[in-house]
C-alpha positions as a printed NumPy array, in Angstrom:
array([[ 25.36 ,   3.489,  59.154],
       [ 26.04 ,   0.   ,  58.486],
       [ 24.574,  -1.603,  55.353],
       [ 22.042,  -4.224,  55.648],
       [ 21.974,  -5.851,  52.157],
       [ 18.98 ,  -7.449,  50.571],
       [ 18.744,  -9.532,  47.461],
       [ 15.608,  -8.771,  45.635],
       [ 14.216, -10.698,  42.838],
       [ 14.197,  -8.791,  39.651],
       [ 11.201, -11.268,  38.672],
       [  8.852, -12.359,  41.335],
       [ 10.084, -15.354,  42.777],
       [  6.755, -16.778,  43.544],
       [  5.563, -16.719,  39.877],
       [  9.059, -18.469,  38.677],
       [  8.023, -21.364,  41.19 ],
       [  4.483, -21.684,  39.973],
       [  5.774, -21.65 ,  36.256],
       [  7.765, -24.496,  37.067],
       [  5.2  , -26.416,  38.83 ],
       [  6.97 , -26.724,  42.103],
       [  5.26 , -26.801,  45.411],
       [  6.88 , -24.836,  48.384],
       [  7.958, -28.065,  49.73 ],
       [  9.749, -29.21 ,  46.669],
       [ 11.639, -25.854,  46.097],
       [ 12.49 , -25.869,  49.941],
       [ 14.143, -29.427,  49.303],
       [ 15.932, -28.056,  46.07 ],
       [ 17.639, -25.221,  48.006],
       [ 17.824, -26.687,  51.165],
       [ 15.911, -24.666,  53.414],
       [ 12.567, -24.659,  55.266],
       [  9.119, -24.108,  53.771],
       [  8.642, -21.251,  55.848],
       [ 11.723, -19.545,  54.692],
       [ 10.382, -20.012,  51.27 ],
       [  7.185, -18.552,  52.201],
       [  8.795, -15.631,  53.533],
       [ 11.016, -14.922,  50.641],
       [  8.127, -15.009,  48.309],
       [  6.153, -12.78 ,  50.291],
       [  8.729,  -9.971,  50.359],
       [ 10.319, -10.991,  47.117],
       [ 13.657, -10.997,  48.724],
       [ 16.358, -12.524,  51.005],
       [ 19.281, -11.396,  52.999],
       [ 20.964, -14.596,  52.668],
       [ 23.326, -14.485,  49.519],
       [ 23.839, -18.241,  49.471],
       [ 20.11 , -18.988,  49.341],
       [ 19.627, -16.265,  46.541],
       [ 22.6  , -18.049,  44.696],
       [ 20.918, -21.575,  45.168],
       [ 17.552, -19.83 ,  44.05 ],
       [ 19.453, -18.494,  40.591],
       [ 20.723, -21.988,  40.151],
       [ 17.399, -23.816,  40.327],
       [ 15.668, -21.184,  38.044],
       [ 18.371, -21.291,  35.684],
       [ 19.307, -17.65 ,  35.735],
       [ 22.761, -15.54 ,  36.116],
       [ 22.667, -14.477,  39.735],
       [ 23.177, -10.995,  38.43 ],
       [ 20.406, -11.211,  36.178],
       [ 17.806, -12.634,  38.629],
       [ 18.572, -10.519,  41.794],
       [ 18.874,  -6.812,  42.632],
       [ 21.415,  -6.047,  45.325],
       [ 19.969,  -3.363,  47.629],
       [ 21.065,  -1.61 ,  50.816],
       [ 17.681,  -2.527,  52.797],
       [ 18.362,   0.261,  55.287],
       [ 18.371,   2.96 ,  52.56 ],
       [ 15.28 ,   1.249,  50.957],
       [ 13.395,   1.547,  54.23 ],
       [ 14.465,   5.088,  54.799],
       [ 13.313,   6.163,  51.361],
       [  9.752,   4.506,  51.928],
       [  9.58 ,   6.56 ,  55.191],
       [ 10.069,   9.698,  53.719],
       [  7.048,   8.898,  51.514],
       [  3.78 ,   8.92 ,  53.325],
       [  1.446,   6.194,  52.702],
       [ -1.801,   7.474,  50.851],
       [ -4.938,   5.822,  50.473],
       [ -6.346,   4.959,  47.205],
       [ -9.727,   6.466,  46.717],
       [-12.24 ,   5.876,  43.723],
       [-11.63 ,   7.254,  40.344],
       [-12.211,  10.871,  39.63 ],
       [-14.77 ,  12.008,  37.556],
       [-14.118,  13.262,  33.869],
       [-10.649,  11.773,  34.075],
       [ -9.   ,   9.521,  31.85 ],
       [ -7.628,   6.019,  32.942],
       [ -5.488,   3.321,  31.746],
       [ -4.869,  -0.292,  32.747],
       [ -1.092,  -0.766,  33.213],
       [  0.971,  -3.644,  34.143],
       [  3.644,  -2.373,  36.899],
       [  6.839,  -3.688,  38.243],
       [  9.119,  -1.789,  40.357],
       [ 12.683,  -2.788,  39.252],
       [ 14.952,  -0.485,  41.237],
       [ 15.172,   2.269,  43.997],
       [ 13.513,   4.856,  41.215],
       [ 12.614,   2.836,  38.227],
       [ 10.031,   0.62 ,  37.237],
       [  8.835,  -1.629,  34.198],
       [  5.389,  -0.34 ,  32.761],
       [  3.213,  -2.434,  30.279],
       [  0.087,  -1.264,  28.433],
       [ -2.392,  -1.976,  26.036],
       [ -2.026,  -0.006,  22.986],
       [ -4.219,   1.149,  20.211],
       [ -3.438,   1.577,  16.334],
       [ -3.523,   5.326,  15.326],
       [ -1.586,   5.183,  12.027],
       [  1.381,   4.131,  10.089],
       [  5.202,   4.838,  10.72 ],
       [  6.616,   3.154,   7.918],
       [  6.07 ,  -0.175,   5.806],
       [  7.4  ,  -2.214,   8.898],
       [  5.882,  -0.151,  11.987],
       [  2.489,   0.758,  13.157],
       [  1.961,   3.829,  15.199],
       [  0.408,   3.049,  18.552],
       [ -0.735,   4.993,  21.864],
       [ -1.664,   3.822,  25.277],
       [ -5.421,   2.565,  25.047],
       [ -7.957,   4.541,  27.078],
       [-10.38 ,   2.781,  29.194],
       [-14.175,   3.04 ,  28.342],
       [-16.069,   5.505,  30.377],
       [-16.871,   4.168,  33.878],
       [-14.851,   1.157,  33.493],
       [-12.138,   2.335,  35.731],
       [-15.033,   2.638,  38.534],
       [-15.814,  -1.16 ,  37.892],
       [-12.054,  -2.257,  38.177],
       [-11.877,  -0.201,  41.374],
       [-14.878,  -1.992,  42.78 ],
       [-13.207,  -5.263,  41.883],
       [-10.132,  -4.504,  44.126],
       [ -7.809,  -3.202,  41.718],
       [ -5.349,  -0.105,  42.564],
       [ -6.38 ,   2.91 ,  41.037],
       [ -4.093,   5.814,  41.215],
       [ -5.51 ,   9.126,  40.344],
       [ -2.803,  11.734,  41.325],
       [  0.857,  12.294,  41.838],
       [  0.875,  11.502,  45.587],
       [ -0.964,   8.392,  45.119],
       [  1.613,   7.237,  42.459],
       [  4.614,   8.238,  44.86 ],
       [  3.031,   6.362,  47.59 ],
       [  2.107,   3.285,  45.545],
       [  5.736,   3.345,  43.92 ],
       [  7.967,   3.604,  46.812],
       [  5.982,   1.048,  48.995],
       [  5.775,  -1.416,  46.236],
       [  7.735,  -4.463,  46.231],
       [ 10.466,  -4.607,  44.142],
       [  9.965,  -7.354,  41.367],
       [  6.554,  -8.129,  41.925],
       [  4.183,  -7.497,  38.872],
       [  0.871,  -5.828,  39.51 ],
       [ -2.074,  -4.931,  37.38 ],
       [ -3.157,  -1.195,  38.297],
       [ -5.441,   1.654,  36.701],
       [ -3.706,   4.862,  36.257],
       [ -4.867,   8.492,  35.459],
       [ -3.703,  10.623,  32.568],
       [ -2.882,  13.207,  34.934],
       [ -0.568,  11.   ,  37.204],
       [  1.214,   9.57 ,  34.351],
       [  1.901,  13.202,  32.844],
       [  3.75 ,  14.054,  36.305],
       [  5.256,  10.71 ,  37.078],
       [  5.722,   8.486,  33.924],
       [  5.125,  10.642,  30.909],
       [  6.942,   7.805,  28.797],
       [  3.934,   5.885,  29.087],
       [  2.133,   8.27 ,  26.838],
       [  4.344,   8.634,  24.054],
       [  3.249,   7.425,  20.598],
       [  5.412,   4.382,  19.573],
       [  6.341,   2.757,  16.426],
       [  5.679,  -0.944,  16.373],
       [  6.335,  -4.081,  14.237],
       [  3.036,  -5.809,  14.49 ],
       [  4.863,  -9.262,  15.285],
       [  6.045,  -7.963,  18.68 ],
       [  2.674,  -7.188,  19.949],
       [  1.883, -11.157,  20.605],
       [  5.115, -12.119,  22.148],
       [  3.788, -11.276,  25.763],
       [  0.766, -13.498,  24.849],
       [ -1.608, -10.593,  25.579],
       [ -2.396,  -9.006,  22.239],
       [ -1.477,  -5.109,  21.405],
       [  0.674,  -4.82 ,  24.815],
       [  4.03 ,  -3.39 ,  24.873],
       [  6.67 ,  -2.449,  27.263],
       [  6.581,   1.401,  27.535],
       [ 10.032,   2.66 ,  27.59 ],
       [ 13.038,   3.93 ,  25.502],
       [ 13.793,   0.614,  23.895],
       [ 17.718,   1.269,  23.271],
       [ 18.171,  -1.876,  21.206],
       [ 15.   ,  -3.362,  19.969],
       [ 14.487,  -2.328,  16.305],
       [ 11.076,  -3.826,  16.301],
       [  9.781,  -0.807,  18.465],
       [ 10.711,   2.642,  19.731],
       [  8.979,   5.961,  21.065],
       [  8.708,   8.649,  18.709],
       [ 10.477,  10.841,  20.996],
       [ 13.735,   8.689,  20.974],
       [ 16.991,   9.725,  19.295],
       [ 16.33 ,   6.817,  16.977],
       [ 13.011,   8.093,  15.689],
       [ 15.103,  11.598,  15.223],
       [ 17.774,   9.902,  13.366],
       [ 15.111,   7.683,  11.076],
       [ 13.418,  10.713,  10.004],
       [ 16.458,  12.267,   9.013],
       [ 17.471,   9.254,   6.588],
       [ 13.863,   8.393,   5.522],
       [ 10.776,   9.847,   4.978],
       [  7.974,   8.806,   7.563],
       [  4.349,   8.461,   6.345],
       [  2.246,  11.262,   7.547],
       [  0.018,  10.474,  10.774]])
């Protein structure tokens, strides 16, 4: 089967345009294409035109390899076709929910950000934090406002495999779904307080392994284990 290459924005290309204050017409002039092409690229967050992708990277000031993810579109479509589209229903009763910022970054991986709450101290520099639960009834309010609510493993897989790579979305996810599909989001994290404000939204962190970021790490990581071997952590 012949490959059909697509170049997906690792970031939201429409957001990058808005951030620079450009209209569709202004960006079209900069990358030498039509306004219709810009609208089509932003709707799918991708292009199959390598030359256009390189012009995007130049105008936005990113290395091409950093701004675009190269994907075989035929395989991506095949992967999506194997996972049925499942309707997202209202939140389940007696379930715990969280709000997350979700961005799919590859075939099988996504970035997740979440608002955290303080639960203790890890050492003199790091607070201990976990994902903040929504108050009872608030998930229902968010669902009624139009925000996607994901309650089950099947709903998560449907949402994930049909999500546009690179687009950022705010979603509501149940604890049950996260345990099955993204357990790292439920880990405890050691966090330096200063990093919580980098995003401009207080108490939000990227939920993951943090291989090279000393300001934050999960307590399940190898770094936390090594830390405990060398220093005595404050009980929590």
